[in-house]
VMD Tcl script that draws the C-alpha trace (Angstrom):
set ca {
  {9.71 1.82 -7.22}
  {12.30 1.51 -9.93}
  {13.04 3.89 -12.85}
  {11.16 2.94 -16.03}
  {11.86 4.33 -19.54}
  {8.19 5.09 -20.13}
  {8.47 8.84 -20.49}
  {10.41 10.19 -23.46}
  {10.48 13.85 -22.27}
  {12.54 15.46 -19.57}
  {9.43 17.14 -18.18}
  {8.30 14.07 -16.30}
  {9.73 10.93 -14.79}
  {8.17 7.48 -14.86}
  {8.61 4.59 -12.45}
  {7.56 0.99 -12.54}
  {5.78 0.23 -9.30}
  {5.29 -3.24 -7.81}
  {3.35 -3.75 -4.57}
  {3.14 -7.26 -3.18}
  {2.97 -9.53 -0.14}
  {1.51 -7.38 2.62}
  {1.53 -8.67 6.25}
  {0.16 -7.56 9.61}
  {1.02 -8.87 13.07}
  {-0.86 -9.35 16.31}
  {-4.17 -7.88 15.25}
  {-6.67 -7.58 18.11}
  {-10.19 -8.93 17.79}
  {-13.54 -7.85 19.23}
  {-14.77 -10.81 21.28}
  {-14.01 -14.48 20.68}
  {-13.87 -14.33 16.82}
  {-10.71 -13.92 14.81}
  {-10.42 -10.64 12.93}
  {-11.32 -10.54 9.20}
  {-8.97 -7.79 7.99}
  {-8.82 -6.31 4.53}
  {-6.60 -3.56 3.00}
  {-7.44 -0.39 1.12}
  {-4.39 0.82 -0.77}
  {-3.96 4.24 -2.37}
  {-0.83 5.17 -4.34}
  {-0.79 8.98 -4.62}
  {-4.47 9.04 -5.67}
  {-3.32 7.58 -9.00}
  {-3.88 3.91 -8.34}
  {-6.23 2.48 -5.73}
  {-7.10 -1.15 -4.89}
  {-8.53 -3.33 -2.17}
  {-6.75 -6.45 -0.93}
  {-9.42 -9.08 -0.14}
  {-10.53 -10.08 3.32}
  {-8.49 -12.83 5.08}
  {-8.84 -14.33 8.54}
  {-6.50 -14.32 11.53}
  {-4.38 -12.31 13.93}
  {-1.27 -12.46 11.68}
  {-2.71 -12.11 8.13}
  {-0.81 -12.11 4.88}
  {-2.13 -10.80 1.59}
  {-0.45 -12.37 -1.45}
  {-1.52 -9.71 -3.92}
  {0.87 -8.62 -6.64}
  {0.10 -5.28 -8.25}
  {2.32 -3.67 -10.93}
  {1.78 -0.43 -12.77}
  {3.57 2.59 -14.25}
  {3.58 5.77 -12.26}
  {4.48 9.07 -13.94}
  {5.03 12.45 -12.33}
  {6.26 15.85 -13.44}
  {7.09 16.68 -9.85}
  {9.87 14.21 -9.01}
  {11.36 16.85 -6.67}
  {8.16 16.56 -4.56}
  {8.04 12.79 -3.97}
  {8.47 13.47 -0.27}
  {5.01 15.15 -0.33}
  {3.31 12.29 -2.25}
  {2.20 9.12 -0.39}
  {1.36 5.47 -0.51}
  {-1.45 4.91 2.03}
  {-2.49 1.54 3.36}
  {-5.56 1.30 5.58}
  {-6.59 -1.87 7.34}
  {-10.23 -2.51 8.20}
  {-12.01 -5.47 9.88}
  {-15.23 -6.98 8.53}
  {-16.05 -8.20 12.09}
  {-16.22 -4.66 13.41}
  {-19.47 -2.70 13.36}
  {-19.38 -0.77 11.12}
  {-16.72 -2.52 9.04}
  {-15.35 0.83 7.89}
  {-13.79 1.27 11.31}
  {-10.04 1.04 10.92}
  {-7.71 -1.29 12.72}
  {-4.82 0.91 11.61}
  {-3.18 2.73 8.74}
  {0.22 3.70 7.45}
  {1.38 6.52 5.21}
  {4.76 6.28 3.46}
  {6.15 9.10 1.31}
  {7.15 8.13 -2.24}
  {10.67 9.48 -1.84}
  {11.33 6.87 0.87}
  {9.86 4.15 -1.35}
  {11.99 5.28 -4.33}
  {15.25 5.46 -2.38}
  {14.89 2.85 0.40}
  {14.43 1.01 2.65}
  {15.05 -2.18 0.75}
  {13.70 -5.55 1.85}
  {16.21 -8.40 1.94}
  {15.35 -12.07 2.39}
}
mol new
graphics top color blue
foreach p $ca { graphics top sphere $p radius 0.5 }
foreach p [lrange $ca 0 end-1] q [lrange $ca 1 end] { graphics top cylinder $p $q radius 0.2 }
display resetview
């Protein structure tokens, strides 16, 4: 998240959000087949998307999503979340989760930072 001059008033703050290149490691599988994981992403119930199914125990999704996020409650970013849920099409039913993570928007806005 980086500040974005979208909002002309002091009542709200806008950010430019970019989410890209998701990875998972050492996913388990049911039986002899490789897992077929997919992601369901939810950014504060404002923007939702699904990263398509891939195959393997160490999948990588090369999605690149950008959007503007505006809030009047910048002092409450620690109570707002980016949720990523990982499902597996091989499981029965496929809605069963492999795992999920919930990161508050304050942490995203202030760090950590990824370095190559």
